[in-house]
N, C-alpha and C positions, 0 to 999 in steps of 0.2 A: 607450464607443464608439456613435457615432451610426449607426443603419441607413441604407443607401442609400435614396433615394426609388423608389418603384414604377416598373417599367418604363414608359415613356412620359410620365412626368411631368418637368418641368423641374427641374434640380437647385435652384433657388432657390424653388420653390412651397412655400408654407405648408403645414405638416403638417394633415390633416384634424382637425377638432374632434369629439370624441367627444360624444354626446348626454348630458344629465344623468342621473345614476344616484342614486335613481329619478325619474321623471316626477313632479313635485309634485303634478299634479291626480290621477294614478292613485294615488299614495301616500295622498293625503288621503282619496280615495274608499275605499281599501282599509281603513283604520282606522275611517271613519265606518260602514262597512258591518259591522263587528265590534263589540266592546264600545263603540266610539266614540259610539254612540247613547245610551248611559247617561251619558255625560260632560257637564260643562258645556261649551258651545260654545267658550268662551273657552279652558278648558283644554285642550280638543282641538285647537284652533288653535295653541296653544303647544306641545304635543307634536309636531304634524305639522312645525311649523317648526324646532324644534330637532333632530329626528331627520334631517330632510332636510339640515340644516347639517352634521351630524355625517358623514352618508353622503357628501355633495359633498366635505367636507374630506378625508375618507379616500381617495377616489377621486383627488383631486389630487395627493397626495403620492406621490413616487417614492423608494422602493417605497411599495406601498399602506399607510396607516396603519391597520392592523387594530385598533389599541385604539380608535380613534374609531368605526369601524364596529361593534365589540362594545358599545361604550357605548350606541349607537342601539338595539341589540337589549335591552340592560339597561333602559333608559328605558320601552320598551314594557311589561316584564314589572312593573316599578314601578307603572305605571298600569293593572294588571290586565289586559293583552292577553296572556293565556296560552293561548288556543286554538291547539291544534296545527294546525288547518286555516289559521289566520291566518299561522302560521310558514311553512307550505308555499307559501301563495300570496305571501308577502312574499320568500321566497328565489326562487320562479320569476320574479317581477317583477324583482329585482336581478340574477339571472343572465342574463335575456334582453336587458338594457339594455346599450348601449354594445358595447366590444370583449369578445369572447366570454371569454377568459381573465380579463381585469380584471374582469368581471361576475361569474365564478364565484369568484374570489378574494374579492370584496367580499361575496358572498352566504355565503361559508364563514364569514368573520369575523363578520358579523352574527349568523348562526345560533349561533356559538359564544358570543357575548356573551348571546343570548336564553337559551340552554340553561344557561349558567353562573348567570344571575341567577335563573331559574326553579330550578334545583337549590338555590340558597342560600336561596330562599324557602321551598322544600320542606322543606329541612333544619330551618329555623326552625320550621316548622309540626310536624315531627316531634319536635322537642324539646319544644315546647309541649305535643304529645300525650302525651309520655313523662311530663312533668312534672304534667300533669293526672291521667294515670292514678295516678301515684304519690301525689298529693295525695290522690285520691280513696280510695286504700287507707288512708292514714294517718288521714283523717277519718272512716273509715267508722262508728266507734263514736259519734261525735257527730252526723254528720248524713248518716247512710247513704243515705237516700231521696232526699235533695237532690243529694248528689254523684253517685249513680248515674244520676240524670236528666241530670246535666250532661254526665257522660261518655258516656251513651248518644246524646245529641244530637251531641256532638263525633264520636263514633265513626261513626255513621251518615252525617253531613253531609261528613266528610272528603273532600278532593279526590284523596287518595292512598289505595291499597289498604291495609287494616290487618286483620291476622288474629291471634286469640290462641289460644295452645296451652298445654298442661302441659309439664313438663320432660321427660316421657317420649315428647314428639313428637306426641301427639294433638291434631288441630285442633278447638278448641271453638267459634269463632266468627269470623266474616269479616264486613266490611262490604259495602255496595254497590259501593263502587268496586273492591274486590278481586274480587268476582264478575264485574264487567265486564271486568277485565284478563284473567281466565281464561276469559271467555264461558261461564260456569257458573252454575248455580241454587245456592241454598242448601244443598240436600239433596246436591249434587255435592261440596261442599266440607267440610261438616260430618262427623267421623267418620274422615276420611282422616287419614294419618300423614305429618309433614314429609318423612320419607324418601321418600315416594312421588312426590316433586317433583323428584328428581334428573335432571339433563340431562346428555347425553354431553359437551356444551361447558362444562361448569361451570368457573369459574376454579379454578386450583389453589389449594387451601389453604381453600375455602369451608366444606367439611365438617369439617376438622380444627378451625377456628374454631367451628363450631356445636357440636361436642362439648366444646370447652372452655367455652363459654357455658353449656349446660344442666347441666354438673356444677360450675358456679360459679366457674371459673378466671378468667373474665373477664366484664364487665358488658354490652358490646355489640360489635358488629362490623358493617361495611358492605362490600358487593361489588356489582359489576355482574354480574348473573346471568340466564341464559335460563330460560324455562320453556316446557312445551308447554301450549297452550291445549285447551279441551275438542274443539275441531274438528280438532286435529292441527297447527295452526300454531304457529310460535315467536314468542314475545313476550319481548323484553328488558327488564329491570327494573334499577332501582337499589334494592337490597335493604338495608334496615337492621334488624337484630334486636337487641332490648333485653331484658335479665333482669329480672323483678320477684321481690323477694324478700319474705317475711313479717317480721313485727316481730322474729323472733329471727335474721333474715339468711338464712334457708333459701330457696333458689331454689324458686319454685312455679310461675311463669308465664313464658312468653316473648311479646313482642309483636314481630311483624313489620310493617314499613311498607315498601311497595313503590310506587316510581314508574314509570310506563310510560315507558320511554326507547327505544321501538323505532325510531321515526322518527329521533331523533338517532343512534341506533346505525347505522342504514342509510346514513345521510347520511356518517357518519365512516368508515364502510367504503367508500363510493364514493370519498370523497377519498383514502384510504389506497390504495385500488387504482390511483388515477390517479398517485399519488405513487410507487408501487413497481413500476409495470409500464411497459413500452416501448410507446409509442403507435402505433409502426409495426407491430411484430410481436405484440403482445400478451403477449410474454414477460416474465417478472421481469427488471428492470432491475438495474443495477450495485449500487444500494443495497439492493434486496431480496436480491441474492446475497450481499453482504457481510453482512447481517443474518442469513442462513441459516448462512453459514460460521462467524461468530463464535459463534452459538449451539451449535455442535458443541464449542467450546473452552470453554463456560461451566462444565460439571460432567461431564466425561467419565467414562465407566466405564473401569476398568483394562484396558488393552490395546486400546482403541478405535482404530480407524483410519478414514481418509477419503480420498478420491481426487479429483483434478481433471483434467479434460481441457480445456485450453485450444485453442480452435479459431479458426483464421483462414482466411477463404476464399482461394482461389489464383486469380488472374485476375479478381478482381472489379472492380479499378481499371479494367481494359480495358472491361468491360461498362458501367461507369458513364460513362467518359469518351466511348465511341464511340456508346452508344445513349441517353446521357441520364439524369440523376438519378431521373426517374420510373421508368424501366425498372429502374434499380438498386434502387429502393425496392420494387418488385415482386418482384425476385428475392430479396432479403432476407426478405420476408414469406413466399416460398415456401419457402426454405431453413429458417426457423423452424418451419414446419408440418410439414416432413419431420423435423427433429430432434426436435420434440416428440413427433410421433407414433412414433418409433423408440425414444426414450429414456424417456418418461414411464412406458409400461407396465412398465418396469424399475425403477421407483421412483426415478429420477434427476432432479434439477432441472436444467433448461436454462434459462439467462438469456443475454440480449443485453448485453454490456458497452459496446457503441458501435461505430459504424462497421461493418465486417464481421467483429467479434470476438465469438465466442460462448464461453460456458463450460458445462461439465457438471460437476455437483457429486454426488459419490457419498458418502453418508452410510453410516455402518456398513459401509465397504467390506471384502471378505472377503480382499484381497491384491492384489498386482500384476496377476495374471491377469483379476480382474474389471474392474480400471481399463483395461486393454489391450483387452478385449472390448468395453468401452464406446467406446474410441477407433476400433475397427475398425467398430462399428455406425454411427458418424458418418460414416466414409469410405463405407460401403455405402449409406447413406441419400442420399448426394450423388453417388453413382457414375453415375447415369443423368441425361441433360440435363433441364433444367427447361423446359416449354413456356410461353411468355408472348408473346401478341399476335402469333403466327405465327412466333415465333423458337424455336429450340431452343438454349437457353444451357448450355453445358457449364461447370460450376464444380466444381472439387474443393476440398479443404482439407489444411491442415497441422494435425498435432494434437500438443501437448505433453503428456504424460501424468506426472502425478505421484501417488504413493501412498505415504502415510506413517502412523506412528502419530501420534495426536493430541498425545500428550505430548512428541513429539520436535520439534515446530516451532510456530510461531505463525500466525495468519491472514495476516498481511501478507507473512511471510517464505515461505509456502507460494505465495501468489500471484506473489511475485517468481520463485521457483523454476520455477512452472509455465510463466510468461511466457518465461524464459530457455530454457527446453527447447523451448517452440514456435519460437523463433528458431533452435534447432539443427535442428530439423524441416525448417525452409525452407532453411536453409543446406545441409542434406544432400540436397535434391533435390525438395522439396515433394511434395504428394499422398501423404503417408505420416505416421505416427506415431513419435514419439520418446520413449523412456522417460527419466525423470529419473535423472541421474547425480550422486550428491552430490559426488564429487571434482570434475568439471567445472563444477559449479554453484558451488561453493567458489572455484575459480580464477576464474570469471566474476565472481562478487560482489566478489572481491579486487580484480580488475582495474577494475571500476567504482569501489569505494571509492577506489582509488589515482587514478585519472584525475580523480575530482570533486575531491579535495583538492590535487592537485599543483599546479595554477596558482597557488594563494595560498601553497604550502608554503615556496617561496623567500623571498617577502616576510616571512613570519613565522619565519624562520631556524630551520626544521625540519630542514633538511638540514646534515650534517658530513661531514668527511673523516677516516678512518683511514689509516695509512700501513703496509703491509706491506714488511718488509725483503727486499732482495736481496743475498745474501752471495757473495764471491768464494770458489769451492771450494778455491782453492789455500791460502788461510790463514783462511779463515772471516770476513774483515773485511767491514764493511758497505760495500757500493759504491753502492747505490741504494735507493730506495723506491718502491713503486706506491701511487698514491693511488686509494683506494676510497671511493666515496660512500656514505653512509649516509643513512637517513631517520628520523628519530625522530616516527614518526606518532602522533598524539594518542589514536587508538583502538587501532591496531594493533600499537602497540610500536614497537621499532627494526627497520626493514626493510633487508636487504641489496640490493645492486644487482639480483641475478637476481629480486627480487620486484617491481621496478618500472621498470627500464631498458626491458624489452620494451614496456611500456605506453607509456613515454615516447617511445620510437621510433615507435609506432603513431599517437600523437596529435600528433607533432610538437614535444612539450615538451622532447625532448632537446637541442634546441638553445639556449634560454636555460639548461637545466641543465647542458649540457656547457660552455658559455661560463663559468658560475659557477665549475664545477669547476677548470677550466684558471686562472682567476683566483685562486682560493684555493691551488691547489697551487703555482702560480708564485711567488705571495707568501710562502708557507711557505718554499719553497726558497731564495728570496732571503734570507730572515731567516736560515736556516742558514748560507748561504754568508758573510754578513757576520759571523756568530758564530764559525764555525769554518774559515772559508777552504777549503783544498783537502781538509780532512777531512770537509767537508759532503757528504752523499750526492746523487747525481743523483735527479731526480724523474721517475717514468714515469707518464703519463696516458693512459688509453685513449680512443680516438676511435670513436664509433659511425659505421656506414656513411653514415649521412644527414648527420653532421658533414664527413666526408671529401668528400663531393660537394657541399657547399655552397660557393657561389662567393666567399662572405666569409670562409672559413677562413684564408687566409694573411694578410689584413689584420687579423683578430681576434687571431692569435697575436703579430703584429708589436706591435700595440698593447699587449697584455697584458706582453710581455717589456720594453717601454719603459716601462710604467707601474710594473711592480714593480722594475725594475732586474736582472732575472735574465739572467745570461749565456746566449745559445741553446745553448751546448754543455752546460748542466746540464739541459736538458730533452729527455726522449725521449718520442716519441708513439708508442703502440701501436695497429696498425690490424690488422684481420682480413684473411684472403685474399680475402674476398668484397668488400671494399671497392674493390677495383680489377679491372675486368672484362678489360682488355686494353691494349696499348700505346697505343691510340688514345683511351682514356678520359680524359675531361676531369680527373678526379680525379688522374691521373698528373702533370698539369702542376703542380697544387698541391703535391703531394708533393715534386717536383723543387725548387720554389721554396722549400719549408721547409728542404730539405737544403741549399740554397744560403745560406740564412741561418745555418746552422750548428746547426739543430735535428736531433738523430739520431732515425731511425725504427727499429722493429722490428715484425716480423709476429708477432702474437699467436696463441696457439692453434694453432701449426703442425702440420700433419698431420691435423687433423680434417676438413678439406675436400679437394675433389678438387684437389690442388696442381697448378699448371701451372708447371713448372720454367723455362720460357722467359720467363713474366711475373716469375718471382721474380728472375730474372737482370736484368731491365730495371727493376725496382723500385729506388728510392734508398734501400735500407735498409742498416743497419749490423749488424742482429742478428736472430735467431730465437728465439722462446720456445716450447719444445716442450710441447705440451698436457698438463696435469696428469694426464689419464686415461691416458696412456702409462706413466707412473712410478707412480701410486698403485694400479694394476691388478696391478703386478707383485710380488704378496704370496705366491702359492702356488708352490711348486717343481713341476717338470715341464717338459714340452715346451713349454706355452704361455709360461712364464716365459723359457725360454732364447729362444724366438722373439721375445718382447717386448723383451728387451734388445738383441737383434740389430738390430731396428727402431730402437731408441733410438741404438744406437751408429751406424748408417747415417745418422740424421739429423744426428748430431753431425759426422759425417765430410763429409757433403754441405755443411752451413753452413760448416765450414772451409775447404772447397774454394772456395766462393764468397766467402771473405773475411770471413765474418761471425761474430760472437760468438754463443755460444749459451747460453740461459738455461733451465734445467729447472724447471718448475712441479711442485707436489704433492709435494715431498721431505718425507717424514714421519718417517724414521728415519736412523741413522748409516750402516747398510748400504748404503742407496740412496744416500746422499752419497758414500760411499767409491767406489761402484761408478762413479758419474757421474764422479767426479775422475779415476779411472783411464782412463776414456774420452776425457779432454781436455775435458770440459764446462767452461765458463768461470765460470758463476754458476748458483745455485739459489735456489729460492723455495718455501717450504712452511713447515708448522707446526714442522718441526724446527730451522729458523732464525728462527721467530718469526711469530706470528700477527698480523693487522692491529691497530695499536695507535694511542693518541693521539699527538698531536705531541711532548708532553713526554717520553713513553717514549723516542722516537727519540732526543731529547737525552741522555737518561740514558745510552743504549747507546754514543753517541759518547763521552760523558765517561768511562765505564768503560773503552772501548778505548784511551783516552789513558793511563790508570794502568798499563796491561799493558806 
């Protein structure tokens, strides 16, 4: 995407041309002023020309060609331009030229190439030194004096620090370069022990490797390691320690070679800080937060716990839109200061994720109370207005609180759960904290997984229909079947309608899904009618409220009946009481049109809502289905059971008074079936008469009934 031209410029104006990085004259002067004076003029000219060519080429690439910039740094090392002061001035020259961000990136790549080449050269020197030392030992009997002279010359003139000690850890000799690294005199170093040089920030494993080396278990090791100089300052080094054995293979000496990498380390730290911290607030950014969070999961202690407080500012958008983005940025910076001041003393990490979202990470959390206390601290820190440029900006926050055992989740799952909990806090009134609820989170995750997959599930044939029998209570014969849609989800397994129909209604996907169910059910019913004639069952299809109120419902059903060849009388549509609000509701017209076509209608789950009998009188329905909860709950004896059966009997009488057939849902045993039969109930549905089944099982039941 191309950025828009700056305000005030015409849309067709050419983009400004960045100056060359670096300026050729200044670059040549920089090299000539360093080791270049000792080079042949022609060689220096070629070096200047080639490095400028590489740097210019790197700059013109999009994105920056870091490899070309690194090659330029490596060429200088190959030409013996290894002075640290030269590197510092070269980086400053590159970083100060052209676009600030591009210059910094070019300087970083150049420095990386220079450092890598210098390190490779140093390692080669180190290996040469080690080989020379070993050669001197092996040739000692033949030319002891000559080899000792060569070794001493190499030891004293080496550009890297070298120290020799015995396997007990006593320092026996150091060269001038090592004395310079430590800022010490020879007498300050000799006689000391290697263990005296421990630093609190030593790389994990360095001393374990050292013990393995002096005991003869390994020959050498390398680490980046800090030391304290004689003046108390810290110097960072690349340390390589090698073991020297005698002719019998017994360890006798250790040789340590140290390269001063302090400048390179500090440069890397600055670049790392920029990469892991938000430039506006100075807080750790999203990348740093996830790095810290994932570290908790690397090797947790048994029973380890952690907490997250997801924070979103309330009303920030109003400030941003009304007072401008500059004021909004100042507000974010002030909020960050308050959160840092309130939570950092407690040992918690505060990070900015982006926009007006922050997060608090509680490592080694002691339980929900500590996480809730952190959330309350966030709200208290933002309770008072923030004074900015004469304004007193009131900004609150909503906080989603998650506290979990490390072993019970994953970093990404924890973040998603905290985010969902935050939105619950906003939905419940804002300016508050809300604690993570595993059950509500599971439902939310399931709804999300369902809504994401559902748009393509129809195309991929993941839905199918089972049919549940509706039997006549008079003789138990199969009278109808109810079409029940199922979803064979690739990750969640087979889902029933209760697990996805609600989401389909919320997202509007119920329309194409409902149309598909009608097409499949009517097609199946037409096949049974052609195969079995009058013995074929009627098919019942549920309509969602959104379907009933859709203007295209009548035309859709008319088309489906014509396409499948199903007689309208073999289709019954089941609607809920909430589908029709009143006699003037537009959906009532559609239902009347369907009844005129010959399609029968029934009220599903009757008795679960606040039924308006006047509306029921006006509906063009031919049947009622008593909600399964009325029947399935009538299991225990006593007053409640007696009252429940009276209610069921009253519903049956009411329906018959209105000229409607009655179907009882949830019939699970013979006793219930007999009781309903004695009340005059017409049809029954439930596990006693058959669970939802595949179409071929319905065919088998029809064939079995023919044999009786």
